[in-house]
Legacy VTK file of the C-alpha trace (Angstrom):
# vtk DataFile Version 3.0
C-alpha trace
ASCII
DATASET POLYDATA
POINTS 279 float
-49.945 -51.097 -40.896
-49.719 -47.330 -39.998
-46.038 -46.791 -40.792
-46.914 -43.630 -42.736
-49.767 -42.468 -40.507
-50.345 -38.695 -40.584
-48.053 -38.185 -43.650
-48.707 -36.871 -47.074
-47.266 -38.377 -50.196
-46.937 -36.806 -53.657
-46.771 -39.351 -56.466
-46.247 -38.797 -60.207
-47.425 -41.137 -62.842
-50.270 -42.206 -60.418
-52.980 -43.220 -62.850
-51.984 -46.828 -62.978
-49.191 -49.338 -62.823
-46.361 -48.592 -60.328
-47.700 -45.159 -59.532
-51.175 -46.503 -58.495
-49.483 -49.196 -56.482
-47.436 -46.732 -54.645
-50.519 -44.550 -53.892
-52.526 -47.535 -52.594
-49.774 -49.018 -50.580
-48.926 -45.679 -48.949
-52.613 -45.024 -48.235
-52.876 -48.430 -46.655
-50.015 -47.427 -44.278
-51.888 -44.326 -43.325
-50.677 -41.634 -45.779
-52.794 -39.156 -47.598
-52.048 -38.780 -51.288
-51.468 -36.089 -53.818
-51.679 -38.146 -57.146
-50.739 -36.719 -60.490
-50.524 -38.036 -63.965
-50.503 -36.831 -67.625
-53.875 -38.608 -67.774
-54.113 -38.506 -71.483
-52.368 -40.232 -74.408
-49.507 -38.699 -76.287
-49.248 -40.398 -79.687
-46.619 -37.993 -80.774
-44.187 -39.911 -78.517
-44.419 -42.923 -80.723
-44.762 -45.367 -77.829
-45.860 -48.934 -78.287
-48.646 -48.519 -75.619
-51.053 -45.803 -74.476
-50.425 -43.614 -71.438
-52.718 -43.384 -68.390
-56.105 -41.818 -68.705
-58.286 -39.454 -66.679
-60.532 -42.382 -65.841
-57.644 -44.449 -64.463
-56.368 -41.512 -62.334
-59.973 -41.254 -60.919
-59.816 -45.037 -60.297
-56.602 -44.568 -58.286
-58.290 -41.867 -56.308
-61.255 -44.196 -55.559
-58.994 -46.861 -54.312
-57.269 -44.472 -51.976
-60.518 -43.112 -50.648
-61.786 -46.732 -50.086
-59.004 -46.955 -47.515
-60.463 -43.947 -45.739
-57.605 -41.666 -46.876
-57.928 -38.284 -48.466
-56.620 -37.784 -51.937
-55.996 -34.783 -54.229
-55.529 -35.427 -58.015
-54.228 -33.303 -60.875
-53.665 -33.749 -64.544
-50.006 -32.723 -64.987
-47.237 -33.523 -67.554
-43.955 -33.727 -65.734
-42.375 -31.646 -68.499
-44.339 -28.675 -67.297
-42.544 -27.298 -64.170
-45.164 -24.623 -63.535
-47.946 -27.205 -63.566
-46.028 -29.401 -61.305
-45.381 -26.576 -58.870
-49.100 -25.656 -58.836
-50.154 -29.217 -58.223
-47.853 -29.540 -55.266
-48.922 -26.286 -53.871
-52.702 -27.064 -54.166
-52.146 -30.549 -52.629
-50.232 -29.153 -49.673
-52.799 -26.513 -49.154
-55.628 -29.040 -49.130
-53.879 -31.794 -47.064
-51.803 -29.531 -44.882
-48.232 -30.843 -45.353
-45.758 -32.842 -47.530
-43.535 -35.716 -46.326
-43.017 -38.126 -49.070
-42.353 -37.825 -52.794
-42.247 -40.567 -55.364
-41.013 -39.278 -58.757
-42.450 -42.327 -60.679
-43.580 -40.895 -64.060
-41.715 -42.141 -67.043
-41.955 -43.713 -70.466
-40.477 -46.851 -72.046
-38.159 -46.877 -75.010
-38.248 -48.297 -78.420
-35.369 -50.481 -79.275
-33.095 -48.427 -81.500
-29.253 -48.354 -81.740
-27.907 -45.290 -80.007
-26.524 -43.741 -83.071
-29.811 -43.993 -84.983
-32.122 -42.561 -82.332
-33.921 -39.576 -83.656
-33.378 -36.147 -82.076
-37.031 -35.990 -81.129
-37.057 -39.455 -79.414
-33.855 -38.535 -77.455
-35.276 -35.190 -76.399
-38.627 -36.716 -75.339
-36.848 -39.440 -73.276
-34.693 -37.052 -71.502
-37.428 -34.483 -70.948
-39.735 -36.991 -69.310
-37.520 -39.661 -67.659
-34.723 -37.299 -66.393
-35.811 -33.653 -66.592
-39.386 -34.631 -65.350
-37.808 -36.167 -62.293
-35.705 -32.994 -61.750
-38.681 -30.717 -62.237
-40.661 -32.895 -59.689
-37.846 -32.482 -57.182
-37.636 -28.787 -57.869
-41.397 -28.443 -57.083
-41.389 -30.383 -53.927
-38.156 -29.632 -52.167
-39.138 -26.114 -50.903
-42.300 -27.670 -49.233
-40.331 -30.351 -47.540
-37.826 -27.797 -46.223
-40.428 -25.434 -45.064
-42.257 -28.281 -43.239
-39.244 -28.769 -41.105
-40.060 -32.369 -40.435
-37.657 -33.935 -42.809
-38.980 -36.268 -45.463
-38.331 -39.006 -48.044
-37.833 -38.547 -51.781
-37.894 -41.649 -53.871
-36.784 -41.494 -57.476
-37.838 -44.365 -59.881
-34.764 -45.363 -61.913
-34.198 -48.759 -63.419
-31.794 -51.742 -63.653
-30.813 -50.040 -66.811
-28.770 -47.704 -64.708
-26.788 -50.616 -63.325
-26.424 -52.720 -66.455
-26.769 -51.982 -70.150
-29.169 -53.374 -72.788
-28.547 -52.862 -76.574
-31.123 -50.614 -78.109
-31.930 -48.643 -75.036
-29.411 -45.833 -75.112
-31.671 -42.890 -74.435
-33.544 -44.680 -71.711
-30.348 -45.945 -70.135
-28.862 -42.497 -70.166
-31.864 -40.997 -68.531
-31.947 -43.547 -65.739
-28.306 -43.136 -65.099
-29.021 -39.462 -64.666
-31.752 -40.160 -62.117
-29.084 -41.800 -59.867
-27.088 -38.762 -60.150
-29.934 -36.561 -59.100
-30.642 -38.863 -56.076
-27.056 -38.727 -54.979
-26.706 -35.002 -55.189
-30.014 -34.270 -53.544
-29.212 -36.688 -50.721
-26.037 -34.628 -50.050
-27.861 -31.256 -50.345
-30.850 -32.147 -48.351
-29.467 -34.334 -45.597
-28.964 -31.272 -43.336
-32.885 -30.956 -43.406
-33.368 -34.686 -42.591
-34.700 -35.229 -46.097
-33.628 -38.538 -47.419
-33.279 -39.212 -51.099
-32.917 -42.719 -52.689
-33.562 -44.345 -56.010
-35.445 -47.445 -56.852
-34.317 -49.806 -59.544
-36.982 -52.348 -60.638
-36.505 -55.187 -62.976
-39.210 -55.779 -65.480
-42.594 -54.949 -63.840
-46.014 -56.304 -65.055
-47.620 -52.980 -66.096
-49.085 -51.675 -69.310
-45.652 -50.102 -70.075
-44.112 -53.600 -70.231
-47.025 -55.880 -71.315
-47.447 -54.826 -74.910
-46.471 -56.051 -78.412
-43.536 -53.521 -78.639
-41.914 -54.993 -75.542
-42.498 -58.603 -76.606
-40.702 -57.778 -79.953
-37.915 -56.132 -78.068
-37.351 -59.244 -75.924
-38.045 -61.767 -78.782
-36.783 -60.288 -82.105
-36.337 -63.796 -83.349
-40.049 -64.228 -83.573
-42.370 -62.427 -86.012
-45.446 -62.215 -83.630
-44.186 -62.915 -80.091
-46.780 -63.566 -77.391
-46.842 -62.752 -73.686
-45.689 -66.324 -72.932
-42.745 -65.936 -75.393
-41.659 -62.694 -73.560
-42.248 -64.231 -70.123
-39.860 -67.135 -70.834
-36.983 -64.891 -71.768
-37.716 -62.405 -68.925
-37.736 -65.199 -66.419
-34.394 -66.334 -67.730
-32.801 -63.033 -66.689
-33.689 -63.653 -62.963
-32.199 -65.855 -60.271
-35.601 -66.233 -58.633
-38.087 -68.079 -60.830
-40.227 -65.085 -61.647
-40.675 -63.575 -65.103
-41.367 -60.052 -63.776
-42.157 -58.079 -60.625
-45.561 -56.999 -59.706
-46.232 -53.250 -59.094
-46.941 -54.089 -55.507
-43.399 -55.444 -55.089
-41.953 -52.101 -56.097
-44.545 -50.304 -53.901
-43.488 -52.342 -50.852
-39.838 -51.136 -51.246
-41.093 -47.525 -51.625
-43.068 -47.731 -48.481
-39.960 -49.018 -46.692
-37.847 -46.126 -47.945
-40.575 -43.692 -47.029
-41.087 -44.986 -43.490
-38.984 -44.403 -40.344
-37.712 -48.023 -40.727
-35.331 -46.426 -43.199
-34.692 -43.325 -41.281
-30.840 -43.590 -41.643
-30.924 -44.738 -45.331
-30.172 -42.042 -47.826
-28.288 -41.890 -51.179
-28.771 -45.519 -52.054
-29.678 -47.200 -55.219
-32.117 -50.060 -54.281
-32.669 -52.823 -56.731
-35.933 -54.869 -56.720
-34.754 -57.250 -59.338
-35.412 -60.980 -58.518
-31.633 -61.491 -58.620
-31.204 -59.968 -62.093
-27.928 -58.204 -61.222
-26.284 -61.380 -59.915
-27.369 -63.598 -62.748
LINES 1 280
279 0 1 2 3 4 5 6 7 8 9 10 11 12 13 14 15 16 17 18 19 20 21 22 23 24 25 26 27 28 29 30 31 32 33 34 35 36 37 38 39 40 41 42 43 44 45 46 47 48 49 50 51 52 53 54 55 56 57 58 59 60 61 62 63 64 65 66 67 68 69 70 71 72 73 74 75 76 77 78 79 80 81 82 83 84 85 86 87 88 89 90 91 92 93 94 95 96 97 98 99 100 101 102 103 104 105 106 107 108 109 110 111 112 113 114 115 116 117 118 119 120 121 122 123 124 125 126 127 128 129 130 131 132 133 134 135 136 137 138 139 140 141 142 143 144 145 146 147 148 149 150 151 152 153 154 155 156 157 158 159 160 161 162 163 164 165 166 167 168 169 170 171 172 173 174 175 176 177 178 179 180 181 182 183 184 185 186 187 188 189 190 191 192 193 194 195 196 197 198 199 200 201 202 203 204 205 206 207 208 209 210 211 212 213 214 215 216 217 218 219 220 221 222 223 224 225 226 227 228 229 230 231 232 233 234 235 236 237 238 239 240 241 242 243 244 245 246 247 248 249 250 251 252 253 254 255 256 257 258 259 260 261 262 263 264 265 266 267 268 269 270 271 272 273 274 275 276 277 278
């Protein structure tokens, strides 16, 4: 407890899932939180699940406040650089500083062969999962440098940047790009004692994963696969006997990377994968 005492963390995609887990875990360790999310659905993206809501973002804030930590929230689409910059500036003005950034917001992909992905689906994937991460970094880095205290930037990538899966070409390309961003930023910002690392989760039990579209992706052999059908295949991808990670598992890794325990760790790609990569 208290590994992040006195620090402020900016987290995207914070309404639920991994983003909420990051916010709560960091607040539990003493951080105050700037939590942003699109906080509304975007049916034009054609996803097999709904995005986080304003009500869920408020629930995240309530959980942080229940830990006696301050929190500032904003409804922000990571495709909007001006809105991101404004949210960061407002949060820093209210909370007094910025030390930690978790660029977590992202969307899942429908399973489509790479040469059949529509232009719109490709553009949306890159705009959110890659350019949205870059825009987040662009918004926060000046505040971290100006603070003069160093800092930690954590970019959520995926195991899809370390191995490939058929049908996930746009998602895989975006997540590979996130690794490139992390490595370049680690080089550029090291002189300011700002560390930059990427996190690479296996399947995580969130709304983005636990839906009919994902079940069909993992079990195309079944007409109406269930969660149990999916879990059996997912567990088979891991060395450890777990079908998927919990959001708190990924948050624990993010807390470590944000803390002084990782003060000499920068530019790494950290898997949290139940042994997926060695399977």
